[in-house]
C-alpha positions in Angstrom: 0.0 0.0 0.0 1.6 3.3 -1.0 2.2 6.0 1.6 0.4 9.2 1.3 3.1 11.9 1.3 0.7 14.9 0.9 0.6 17.4 3.7 -2.4 17.4 6.0 -4.4 20.6 6.2 -3.2 23.1 9.0 -4.3 21.8 12.4 -4.8 18.2 11.2 -2.3 15.4 11.5 -1.9 12.7 8.9 -3.3 9.4 9.9 0.1 7.7 9.7 1.9 10.6 11.5 3.7 9.6 14.7 2.1 10.6 18.0 3.3 13.8 19.5 5.9 13.3 22.2 9.6 13.3 22.8 12.0 12.7 20.0 15.0 10.4 20.5 18.5 10.3 19.1 19.6 6.7 18.8 22.9 4.9 18.1 23.0 1.5 16.4 26.0 -0.7 16.0 26.0 -2.2 12.5 27.3 -5.6 11.3 30.4 -4.0 9.8 31.3 -2.5 13.3 30.3 1.1 12.4 27.9 3.2 14.4 24.8 4.6 12.8 23.0 7.6 14.4 19.4 8.7 13.7 16.3 10.3 15.2 12.8 9.0 15.7 9.7 9.5 17.8 9.3 5.7 18.2 12.5 3.8 19.0 11.0 0.2 18.8 9.3 0.8 15.4 12.4 2.5 13.9 14.8 -0.2 15.0 12.5 -2.9 13.7 12.5 -1.1 10.3 16.3 -1.1 10.3 16.4 -4.7 11.3 13.9 -5.7 8.5 16.0 -3.9 5.9 13.4 -1.2 5.5 15.3 1.6 7.3 18.0 3.9 5.9 20.0 2.9 2.9 23.1 2.6 5.1 21.5 0.0 7.4 20.1 -1.9 4.5 23.7 -2.5 3.3 25.1 -2.8 6.9 22.3 -4.4 9.1 22.1 -3.5 12.7 23.6 -5.8 15.4 22.3 -3.9 18.5 20.9 -0.7 19.7 23.7 1.0 21.7 21.6 3.6 23.3 19.1 6.5 23.1 18.7 10.1 24.4 15.4 11.9 24.6 14.8 15.5 23.3 11.9 17.8 23.8 11.3 18.3 20.0 12.4 17.2 16.6 14.5 20.3 16.1 16.6 19.6 19.2 17.0 15.9 18.1 18.2 16.9 14.6 20.8 19.2 16.1 22.0 16.5 18.4 22.2 14.0 15.5 24.3 16.5 13.6 26.6 16.9 16.6 27.0 13.2 17.3 28.0 12.5 13.8 30.9 14.9 14.1 32.3 13.2 17.3 35.0 10.5 17.4 33.6 7.0 18.0 34.8 6.9 21.6 32.8 10.0 22.5 29.5 9.0 20.9 28.3 6.8 23.7 29.2 9.5 26.3 27.2 12.0 24.2 24.1 9.7 24.6 24.6 9.7 28.4 24.5 13.5 28.4 28.2 13.8 29.3 
C-alpha cells in the first residue's frame, strides 16, 4: 500500500503521522562495526525497520547488530541538532554523548 506523502491541512495530523511526544536520538552498531545515528519518535518501530532492511540505505547494506543507546529530546529540532553533533564526534565520545556527558 503506497504511503500518502501529501501534507495534512493546517491543524490536522496525517493518519500515519507519529504521535506527539519526545524525539529520540539513537545509536546503532552495524554488522560492519560502524555506528549509525538517527532520530525518531518511536524507537521500537524504527529499530524494527532497520532490522527488517526497510530503514536507511546505510543500514540496508550494513544491518544493525544492536541498539547501543538513546537520548530523549523535547522536540524534533533539538533531536536533529543532536544528530548532527553526534555524527561529528569520534567513535569513543559518541556513547558518552548519549549519556549526556
